[in-house]
N, C-alpha and C positions, 0 to 999 in steps of 0.2 A: 918547482913552485906549485903550491896548491891553489886552486881557484874553485869557488863554489859553483856547482852545477845547478842550473835551474831547469825545471821541468814541470809537467802538469800531472797531478795525481787524481785518481778517481777513488771515491769512497769504497769501503769494503762492500761485498755483496749483501751482507745483512747489517743494516744500520741500526744501532741501538736506539730505542725510543727515547725522545727528549723528556726532560723532567716536566711534571705537570704544572709547575709554576716557576717563576724566576726568583732568585734570591734578591735581585735588585731590578730596577727599571732600566732595561738595556736600550730599548728603542722607543723614543718619543718624538717622532719626526715632525718637523714643521712643514715639510713638503715631501713629495714622493718622487723618487727617481725611478720611473717605470719605463722599461724598454729603452733605456739610455736616452733620457731627456738631457737638457744641457747643464743641469746643476745637480749636485749630490744632495742627499737628504740629511739634514743636520738634526741631531737628537739632543734631548735634555741630558745634563750630566747625570750619570748613574752613580749609585753608591758602589764603592769598590769592595770586592770580596777579598778578605785577608786569609792566608793559610793559618790553620790552627796548629799549635805545637804538637798535638797528638797525632795529626794525620799528615803533616807536611815535613819531610826531611829538611835539614838545614840548607841543602843546596838550592832549594826553591826560594827565590828572592821575592817573587810576587805571584799572585794568582788573580787573574782577571776572569770575570764571569761574562760570557758572551751570549748566554740564553739558550744555547742548544749545542748539539755535538759539533765540534770543530773539525773541519777536514783540511782542505788546502789552505796554505798561508804563504804570503810573501811579505817582505819588509821593504819600506822606503825609509827615508832619513829619520822621520819622527813618528812613523805610524806602522802598525801591522794591518794587513788586509787579509781577513779571514773569511773563508766560505763556511757558513754556519747552517746546519740543518734545521728542520722544523723544531719549534714553531716559528723560528726567525725566517728561514729559507731565503737567505740573502748573503751577499758579500758585504761585510761590515768593516769600517775603518776604525781602528782602536789606537788611541794615543798611547805611545810607549811609556810616557812619563806618569800618566795618571790612570790608565785603564779605561778612560772614557770612550764610549762609542760615539763618534761625531758624524758619521755618514753611513748610509746604507745604499746598496744596489739590489733591490728586490729581484729575486729569481736568479741571481748570479751563481753560476755553476762551476766556474774555474777562475783562478786569478794568478797572474805572473808579473813580476817586476824585475827589470834588469836594465842594462844600458839602452835597450830598445824602448824603455818606458814602462808604464803600468798598463796592463791589458786585462780585461775582464770578459769572460764569455757569458752571454745571456741572450735569451729570446731569439734563438736561431741566428745569432751573429756574434761578432767579437768587436770590442771597442777599445781604443786607447783612451785612458782617462788621465786628466791632470791630477796628480796625487795631492796637491795643495787645495785647489778650488773644487775638485770633484767634477769639473766640466768635461764633457765628451769632446775629444780632439778629432777623432775620426772613427768611422765604423766600416766594417766589411762583412759580407755574408760568409757563412760557414759555421761548422760546429765540430765538436770532437775534442780529443786530447790537444792541449795547447802547450807550446814551448816557445822560448825566445832564443835568438842567436843569429849572428852574421847580418844584423841589420833588419831582420824580419821577425814577424810573429808566424809561427808554423802551426798548422792544424792537421791532425790525422783523423779521418773519418772511418767508420766501420766498413765502408764499402771499398777500402783499400787505397784511397787517394790521400796523398800528402800535398798540401797546398801551402804557399807562403804569402804573407801579406806585408807589403812594404811599410816599414815603421813610420815613414814620413808622408807618403802619398796615399797609402791605403790600397794601392794596386794589388790585385790578386793574381797569382800565377800557379799553375800546377807544377810541382817539383818532382814527383815520383808516383809510381803506382805499383802496388803489390797485389798478389792474390789474397783476398780477404780471409781465405781459409787458413792462411799462415798464422793469423793472430785473431782468434775469434772473441777474445776478451782482453782488449788492450787496457793497460792500467797507467802507463806513463810514457811520455815522449821527451827525448833529450836531443839537442843539437850540439854536437861536439866532434872535433877532429875530422871535419869534413863529411860526417855521416849523420843521418837521423837514426836514432836508436828507439826501438819500440819494445816496451816490456809487456809480455803476454802472460796472463795468469796461469795458463796451463803448463808453463815451464819452458818457455823459449824467449830469446831476445832476437828481434829482427833488426838487422843492420842494413840501412839503405845508403848507398854511395850517392852523395848529392851531385857529384860531377858526372859519373858514368851512368847513373840511373839504375844500377844493378842492386841486387839485394842478396843477403845470405841469412841463414837461420842458425842461431847458436843455442844449443840445448843448455838449460839451466836447471836449478832445483825447483821444487814445486812452490807455487804461490808467488811467482815473480811479480814485483810490484813497483818499486820506486828507485829512481836513478840519482846519482850524484857524480860529479866529475872532478878529478884532480888535474894537475897539469900534464899528467902522463897516462892516466887510465880512467876507465868507466867503472863505476861501482853500482851494484844493484842489490836490493833486498829481496829475500825469498821468504815470504811470510809463513807458508806451510812447512817449509823445510827448516825454519829457524836458522837461517844462514845469510851471509852476505857474500856476493861473488865479485871478484876483481877481474875486469876484462881488459886485456891489451888491445887497444883499438886497431892496431896494424895486423897482428898475428891472430887475434881472436883467442889467444891462450887464456885460460881461466884458472883462477885460484879461489877456492872456497874457504871462508872463515865461518866455522860453525858456532852455534850458541848465541848468535845475535841476528837481528833482522825481523824478530817476531812482530813488532809493532809497526813495521813498514817504513818508519821514518829514518832518514839518513841525511847527513849534511857534512860539509867540509870546513875546517877552520883551524888556525894556529898550527898548521903542519900535520893535522890528524884527520881521520875520518871518524865520525860519530854516528852510531847506529842504535836504534832502540832495541831493547830486549825485554825479557819477562819482568824485570824489576826496575828498569830505568834506562840509562844510556851508557853504552859501551864506547870506550875510546880506543881506536885501532891505529897502530903505527903502520903507515904504508911502507916503511922500509923493511919491516919484518913480517907484515901481515898477521900480527898478533894483537890481542886485546891487552893493553898495558895499564888500563885503569877503568874504573866504573863509577858512574854517578847513580847512587841508590835513590830512587824516587818512590819506591814502594808501590809501583803500579805498572801494569802492562797495557794501559789504555792510551798510549801515545800514538799519534798518527803522523803529523808533519813535524819535522825539525828544521829550524832556520838558524844558522850561525849569525851572530851579530856582535862582533868585537868583544869577545870574552864571555858572552852569555849565549845560551841556546834558548830560543823560543819554541815551545812545543804545544801544538794543539792536542786535544784529547777527545776521546769518544764520549766524554761527559761534557758539561758546559764550561769547562775550565781551560784557559790558556795559561801556561806556566812560563815564567821567566826563571831559567836555571843557570846557576853559576857554574861556568866551565873553566874557570881559571885555576 
């Protein structure tokens, strides 16, 4: 059985500059949620941006303008939570049905949602947020790559420390420590199969055993970036090598699928693994490790992919969030 893996992404080393103006009013807040105050910032309804027939393939169902480059993204029942670069520089809540931006968390640098709740990193801390009201439920110190799993929010900091925050109490514990030289440029964190997995851009994955406290280094292709997990394996994109690697969590055996992974985005849904490439999204059959279909979007500017019951939401390095038909 396939299950979506959740993890924390970091933007590329060179962020494209944001557009000089917005095509619509995205953020018109009535109040400001600064450094995790108790309520979210609600904005005036913006004008929706529609795809043009000339520039948007038929697989694109909707285009939402979020006012800046879209990086990390997570989905709750009715909303998308998107980390948006300058000039927005916030995590924004977007209505799936309308594209309206209804709340912002200024300075938000990472966002994750799963059974452990909705978590946002900001202002040298991490907070659990009520996805409906926008209220802060709890806050804990710490920063770095964020992931959810096993009833905790997990943080990896560049000094080599892996900590976990209890999703209900906010209690913080140290879970593991590695030599920071093993991963000098961490891009993603995943909790799966009893391990913490760390993607390191110089071409390795660090696997930390959460029970034994030991770690091992798995060589990968260049530009290692984003994780997803099925019920059996860990998958990771390699941006520079233009490939995706499938990792057996027990044996650490690796299979490389070439020609996909350029845009770093990867997600799992409907029995398949979906990975961005130079022109859209590739559909990979995990039974054969082969690309069996392709969604042509005419762009390589995709960053985050999120599966959502037959559609894939995709952030882009422009100001657009795409709803893509994957049925």
